[in-house]
TIBA-821458 format. One record per atom (N, C-alpha, C): x negated, y, z negated; residue in one letter. Coordinates in pm, whole numbers, plus 50000, padded with zeros to 5 digits. Last residue first. Example, Ala and Ser with C-alpha at 12.3 -4.5 7.8 and 13.67 -1.06 7.14 Angstrom:
<rs>
487154977549292S
486334989449286S
487105000349213S
486814943149220A
487704955049220A
486804967049220A
</rs>
This chain:
<rs>
501934950746712X
501014952246774X
499854939146753X
503724953946520X
504424939946584X
502864944146693X
504294983546459X
503194967946329X
503634954646355X
504644995546606X
503384995546528X
503134984546489X
507404988546614X
507314986346637X
505904985946609X
508335000846315X
508234981746386X
508024977746464X
508025028846351X
507215020746278X
507424999946292X
509955029946545X
508485036046596X
507365024546519X
512325025946422X
511985015346501X
510225016146567X
512095042346204X
511775036046175X
511225023746293X
512395069546347X
510685065646308X
510745050046270X
514965065546500X
513855066246575X
512105059946516X
516285072646246X
517005053246349X
515275053946444X
515625091546145X
515025081346096X
515165064546123X
517495103446391X
515855100846364X
514945095646291X
519695099646373X
519055088746526X
517445096146431X
520385110246107X
520335098946092X
519685086946259X
519945136046276X
518535130146037X
519245116646055X
519935143046499X
520365145646415X
519975134646314X
516925164546755X
517985149546685X
517905146946611X
515775197346757X
516095184046677X
516565173946681X
517175215747142X
516655211846883X
516115199846897X
516185231847359X
516215220047303X
515965223747093X
516305261847408X
517545259347378X
517245242747264X
513595259747168X
515445261147183X
515135264347389X
511025238547170X
511895253047209X
512945247347275X
510485214846963X
510985221647011X
511315236447048X
508475198146719X
509095205746758X
509275208046893X
507535171046566X
508345172046609X
508895184646652X
503115177946622X
504355178546550X
505765176846658X
501305141346781X
501755156846784X
503165162446673X
500645120746618X
499655125846745X
500495140846797X
501375102946440X
500765112846382X
499795119646501X
503615087946474X
502585082346531X
501135093846511X
505695108046381X
505615099846302X
503835089446363X
505185123146640X
505275125446517X
505165113346456X
506345102246826X
504695111246809X
504695115546697X
508835101846734X
508525089146770X
506855095646736X
509845126246805X
509875121246686X
509095104846660X
509395133947040X
508865136446982X
509125129646814X
511695115947164X
510315106247139X
509585120647078X
513845131647106X
513695118247043X
512075110847042X
513785154747308X
513665154747134X
513035145047050X
513495157747529X
512345148047495X
512005149847323X
516355145447540X
514575145947512X
514115154447579X
519415139147319X
517885147347420X
517115142447425X
519915116847178X
520405129747137X
519865141447176X
519085093047298X
520555097947261X
521075101247201X
516305087647355X
517305087447455X
519365100647392X
516075076547197X
515165083747271X
515785088847347X
517755052247182X
517285062247072X
517255072147148X
517205033747384X
517725039747386X
518065050847338X
514315030547320X
514295031747469X
515175046247453X
514515010447109X
513485022947151X
513875033547210X
515724994547220X
516564996547127X
515925010047123X
513594981847456X
515164988347407X
515784995047315X
510954969847295X
511044983147363X
512514992447374X
511154938947331X
511054948447229X
511004961747176X
512894938047590X
513374942647517X
512934940947369X
509944942847754X
511434951447775X
512414956847625X
508794924047609X
508134932247647X
508954945447620X
510574900447683X
509824900947569X
509694916347598X
510084902648013X
511494904947957X
511684903847786X
506874896548143X
507564909048051X
508884909647999X
506934868048124X
506144873648021X
506544885947970X
509434865848295X
509244854448205X
508264864448043X
508354876448520X
509224882848458X
508744876148350X
505414884548651X
505104869448572X
507164875848477X
505054893248948X
505954885848925X
505704877448775X
503324912548871X
502704902348945X
504004892648831X
505514936148760X
504224935648941X
503544925449008X
505814932748502X
506894930148664X
505964923448803X
503374928648422X
503884914548463X
504204916648574X
503134956848441X
501814950448458X
502224936248487X
504944965048265X
505044967148389X
503834961248417X
504054954648033X
504774951948093X
505364951848253X
501894974448016X
501904955447984X
502744948748047X
502864996147961X
501494996248083X
501274976248120X
504164998747732X
504434995747870X
504414995547943X
502374992447530X
503034984047572X
504294981747682X
500555014147638X
500204996047667X
500764989847645X
502335037947539X
501565039147680X
501515019647723X
504255049347314X
503955036147355X
503365030147489X
504815075947376X
503935064547198X
503715055947269X
504725078847619X
503695082747520X
503525081347379X
506365056847758X
504985056947718X
504205064247635X
509345065147728X
508285060647599X
507175060947567X
508925078947959X
508975085847810X
508195082547770X
507485071248303X
508075066348158X
508045082948011X
507905060248572X
507635070348538X
507935080948375X
507205028648734X
507675041648671X
507235050348553X
507115005448979X
506415013548854X
507775018948787X
508195002349234X
506895002449208X
506125000249097X
510864981749364X
510504991149337X
508644989049287X
512384952249391X
510544958549488X
510524976849476X
513314944449243X
514004944849313X
513324945849450X
512494943049008X
512364936049082X
513144934449133X
511584970748973X
510484963648956X
511424948149020X
514234977048833X
514164978148934X
512994975849001X
514214959748551X
515124951648697X
514764960348866X
512314975348435X
511874959848491X
513094952748635X
513805008248389X
511724999148472X
511704980048547X
515775009348244X
515775004148410X
514284995748494X
514905020548065X
515315011448002X
515835002948183X
513695041248169X
512495033248052X
513135021548123X
513915054748479X
514265056048364X
514175042348275X
512845057748747X
512835072448633X
513055067648505X
510945037548937X
512445042848846X
512015056148736X
510535047349247X
509855045149134X
511205045949029X
509455037649553X
510315037449500X
510005032149353X
506615047349854X
507295043149745X
508635048949626X
506805035050132X
507485040550077X
507535036549960X
505295015150292X
504705018550252X
504975030550132X
507855005350462X
506994995150345X
505915013450234X
511075024150481X
509435022250488X
508445013250396X
513935013250252X
512335019450293X
511755018050432X
515974996650264X
516005000850374X
514375011150460X
515434985850005X
515924979650151X
515894977850255X
515205008649876X
514874995649865X
514644988949968X
517535019049850X
516735025249960X
515655018449935X
520045004749791X
519685004549899X
518315009449969X
518565004349515X
518364989549625X
518994991549722X
519885027049389X
518195023849404X
517885004849496X
522385019649444X
521615031349488X
520255026449554X
522395002749214X
522945002749368X
522605014549487X
521825015949006X
520884998049081X
521014999349190X
521535044748877X
522465036848973X
521865034649026X
520145064848774X
520845051648698X
522065046648769X
518675087348899X
520445082548901X
520225074748787X
515625088948892X
516195083548780X
518085089048758X
513355076549087X
514755078649102X
515655074648991X
510935094849295X
511315092649081X
512855090849078X
509845082249583X
510815087549479X
510585082049356X
508005089449808X
507815086349779X
509465094549680X
506045111549974X
505035094249959X
505835083249906X
505815130950195X
507545124050066X
506605108850081X
504595132450442X
504145135150313X
504845133050218X
506295124250631X
505495112650586X
504705118350493X
509865123950677X
508765132950587X
507055126950537X
510625099750736X
510335116450847X
509775118250803X
511365079950587X
511095074750752X
510595095650815X
512095093050343X
511225085350370X
510305083350461X
513895114550459X
512895115050400X
512205107250429X
515685088350477X
515395100650647X
514515102050562X
516085084350200X
515805072950355X
515445079350468X
517465102050094X
515925091250055X
515235086450194X
520085099850250X
518995111750211X
517305105250231X
520535079450181X
520805082650294X
519865089850331X
521095076449911X
520005070549975X
520025069650093X
521025112449781X
521895099049807X
521215089949840X
520195137749518X
519585128449723X
519845115249728X
522905156549336X
521635142849435X
521405146549531X
523745176349098X
523495171249273X
522335164349235X
522395181348838X
523875191048921X
524135181249054X
520835175948707X
520595187148857X
522265190648879X
520615158848568X
520475169948490X
520795182148552X
522425135548676X
522305149148601X
521955153048444X
520205129248917X
521525142848921X
522295145848722X
517585135148970X
518005136348818X
519405138448877X
515135125349165X
516095122149155X
517145121749036X
512085133449324X
512575132549252X
514185132749209X
509965130249546X
510875134449568X
511455127449377X
506335133349559X
507555125049516X
508275131249434X
503705140649782X
505325147649723X
506085136249692X
500685145149876X
501905140549869X
502515144749759X
498335178949939X
498785168549859X
500325163249896X
499625201850066X
498005200450025X
497855185649969X
502115213750116X
501805206950037X
500595209250073X
503915226250364X
503245229250324X
501885227450218X
506095199950372X
504685207650526X
504055212950486X
507045192150194X
505935184950215X
504995192250353X
509475214550159X
508015212250126X
506465205350107X
510485213150398X
509615226050352X
508155227750275X
511745190950305X
510995199250471X
509795202950408X
512745196650084X
511875190750096X
511115183850243X
515265208150249X
514295217650127X
512945209550074X
516135197950382X
515605208450480X
514485214650354X
517725178650273X
516435176350314X
515185185450444X
519335199650115X
518085187149994X
517315186250146X
520525204150346X
520135215750263X
518775208350115X
521865180250413X
521425185650451X
520185196250372X
523635174950126X
522515169550188X
521735171850302X
524335205949980X
524575196350037X
523395183350098X
522785224749673X
523165222149754X
523295208049819X
523705238249398X
523905225249470X
524305222049594X
522545255049227X
523205258549342X
523375249549389X
521915232449006X
522505250048977X
522995251549090X
518775225449190X
519955223449108X
520365239349063X
516935201849465X
517835217749381X
518495211649271X
515345177849300X
516565180349397X
516165196349349X
511735179649146X
512845172349141X
514055181349313X
508355163449231X
509795179349295X
511265178049245X
505255162649119X
506635156549113X
507705170349167X
502395159649398X
503275170149307X
504855161949277X
498675143649329X
500085149349370X
501395157549312X
496405155349227X
496785139549307X
497865140449412X
494745177049110X
496105175949126X
496235163149230X
492255188349111X
491825177349052X
493485175149080X
492575217749283X
491375207549288X
491775201349127X
494325228749425X
495045220249413X
493765209949374X
495635265849372X
494685251449302X
495145239549301X
498575278249494X
498235268349405X
496825261549463X
500025289849716X
499105302449639X
498685287549544X
501385273249798X
500675279649862X
499485286049847X
503605270049622X
502515257149624X
501335266349737X
504775298349562X
503745288149470X
502945283049525X
505895295049844X
504905305449788X
504005299849695X
507785272949792X
506615269649906X
505195282449881X
509025281749611X
508365269549522X
507245268449664X
510605303349739X
509925301749617X
508575296649548X
511835297249922X
510925296649987X
509845302549855X
513625281649710X
512975274449878X
511785281549866X
514845275649407X
514555287949499X
513945282549639X
515305257849252X
516285257749344X
516595271949424X
511595237349245X
512105251549214X
513945249049288X
508605229549089X
510265225749130X
511175239749156X
506435200849039X
506035219649127X
508285215449112X
504805181048845X
505615193448889X
505915202648900X
501275167148909X
502305180248829X
503475181948906X
499605139148832X
500185147648922X
501285154148868X
495935123348843X
497755138748780X
498675141248927X
494545093048825X
495185101848909X
496425111348760X
492005092848544X
493505082848575X
494245098648697X
489935103848485X
490055091048418X
490815087848544X
488775131548571X
489385120348641X
489655106648655X
488945144548360X
487955141248381X
488195132348475X
491265154848175X
492005140648219X
490235137148291X
490875175647992X
490305162447963X
490895150748014X
491445187148321X
489885193948225X
490005179848145X
493335183648395X
492615180848430X
491475178348351X
494595194248110X
495135182848134X
494165173348233X
494635230648167X
493525217248007X
493605201348064X
495155231548375X
494075231348376X
493905223348273X
497805223948305X
497845218348388X
495805215148414X
498305247248109X
498765229148084X
498255223948136X
498425268048243X
497165260248137X
497265252048114X
499945268248419X
498965264848462X
497735269048356X
501935269648192X
501475259348322X
501255259348387X
501875295748077X
501475281947998X
501385272548112X
502425314148360X
501005313848273X
500825297748196X
505285307948344X
504145301648463X
503065307248440X
506255293448090X
505745306948207X
504995298248258X
508775261647924X
507235274147947X
507445283748067X
511595260447987X
510635270047896X
510095275947850X
511195242548214X
512585251948198X
511955262748105X
509655221748042X
508905230448201X
509695243648194X
509795201947902X
510275206647895X
510135221747954X
508205176647988X
507535183647933X
508375198147910X
510165156048021X
510035159647927X
509105165047890X
510325169948273X
511245174048253X
510655171248107X
506315180048365X
507775172548448X
509155176148313X
504275182748282X
505155197248370X
506505192048420X
501985159348424X
502045166248419X
504095176548424X
501595127348458X
502665132348518X
503035145448401X
498675100848503X
499325106548405X
501005124348510X
498835066548531X
498585084648589X
499225087248479X
498625038148482X
498195039848611X
498035058348637X
497285029248143X
498305032948215X
497725038648328X
495915017047948X
495815008348036X
497125015148099X
494715035947672X
495775025347715X
496725016347765X
493565063447781X
492365047247678X
494215033247668X
495005076447803X
494095071947938X
493715061047842X
496625082647582X
497565080647765X
496425071547858X
494935096047437X
496085077147387X
496485076547539X
494275117747602X
492995099647565X
494335092447478X
496905128447494X
496185124647687X
495185117747687X
497075132047329X
497875129047405X
497555124847463X
494365152947233X
494815136547159X
496275129247249X
495135171147353X
494065165047416X
494665152147333X
497335184347226X
497705180947401X
496665170847443X
496875186847029X
497365175546999X
498255173047163X
495235212447042X
494825201147062X
495905191547000X
498145228947164X
496635220547323X
495615207247205X
500345235747176X
499585228147041X
498355219347151X
501355269647213X
500845251047237X
500415249747163X
503695282147012X
503135282247094X
502135266847151X
505185285946818X
506215284346893X
504985284147024X
504265282246495X
504545298446632X
505545297046753X
503995254446471X
505285266146440X
504835278646449X
503075239646798X
503005246146697X
504095258546614X
503815217547074X
503835230047067X
503885231846902X
503385188447360X
502995203947224X
502745210847096X
504975186547620X
504175200747586X
504485200047398X
504365152547685X
504885157947664X
504955175347615X
503855136148065X
504155134247900X
504305150647801X
505295106548228X
505555117848236X
505675129648012X
502315083948277X
503775086748177X
503945105248173X
503155055448545X
502785072448520X
503485075948417X
502385022448620X
503005033548504X
501975041348470X
502575016148937X
502175014448821X
502955021648650X
500835035549159X
501825023249201X
501545018548967X
499805056049291X
500985057049238X
501795045749196X
497405043449422X
496935048049307X
498645062349243X
498805033049637X
497985022749509X
498375023149373X
499805040749870X
499245050849735X
499345044649692X
499765022550067X
498515031450091X
498815037049994X
499274984649993X
499535002449938X
499165014050029X
</rs>
């Protein structure tokens, strides 16, 4: 496969914050190195899990530069670059220094709810100007609209710089339709931790994971088993993580995974408004499940 570097486990990293609302770069360093040393395949910065809508452009640039520097070429780095204003995104891409960036993750335009023709033309514009490969991101639960299977297949066949899609629609039927009709070198990546095993079983190539912030080794091991068609070994790990995965998203993400990360001593459980902490009952459950998984290592 042409883009094997994006096969396996990508980790959509959180943005750690301090009590004064500034970015906690010390904890970000700890997180990046936690991911690098636990057998994952690539890092995804400035995705949904990074609370990117709450970051300024200056902060985004600082985080990108910091992650590239901390990573020091050990893993491929994917950076989220998205907008519901195509011209604005095109101009940003043109002005960006892509040294150390291996690909862009770009979400379906949100809020203004373009039709499928508008979505295709948006990604056509992005793919034309981007000097690195582009992974489209379909997450209709957050964007108010989505990329349907037919549009994804059309992009896969006609836009050569769109190398794959992070599919977080939760629609396994749609995902299978894409896998069935896509070109061989087009990557279908699970955007839902809970669906990683079934997506790979039907022909997907991996996951861009949230839970892997906390448990990168467990996720990477499960994914590697799946990619080698050893589902008998993968299933216990899938079910070991499943209750935690469901809990991490029960009251908003990344609020859930920040509880797990604080429990592990990696970063503080601080979010930027409008996101707030999970409810107390769920927080205790996530802490308990995190400790339980940690004790079973």
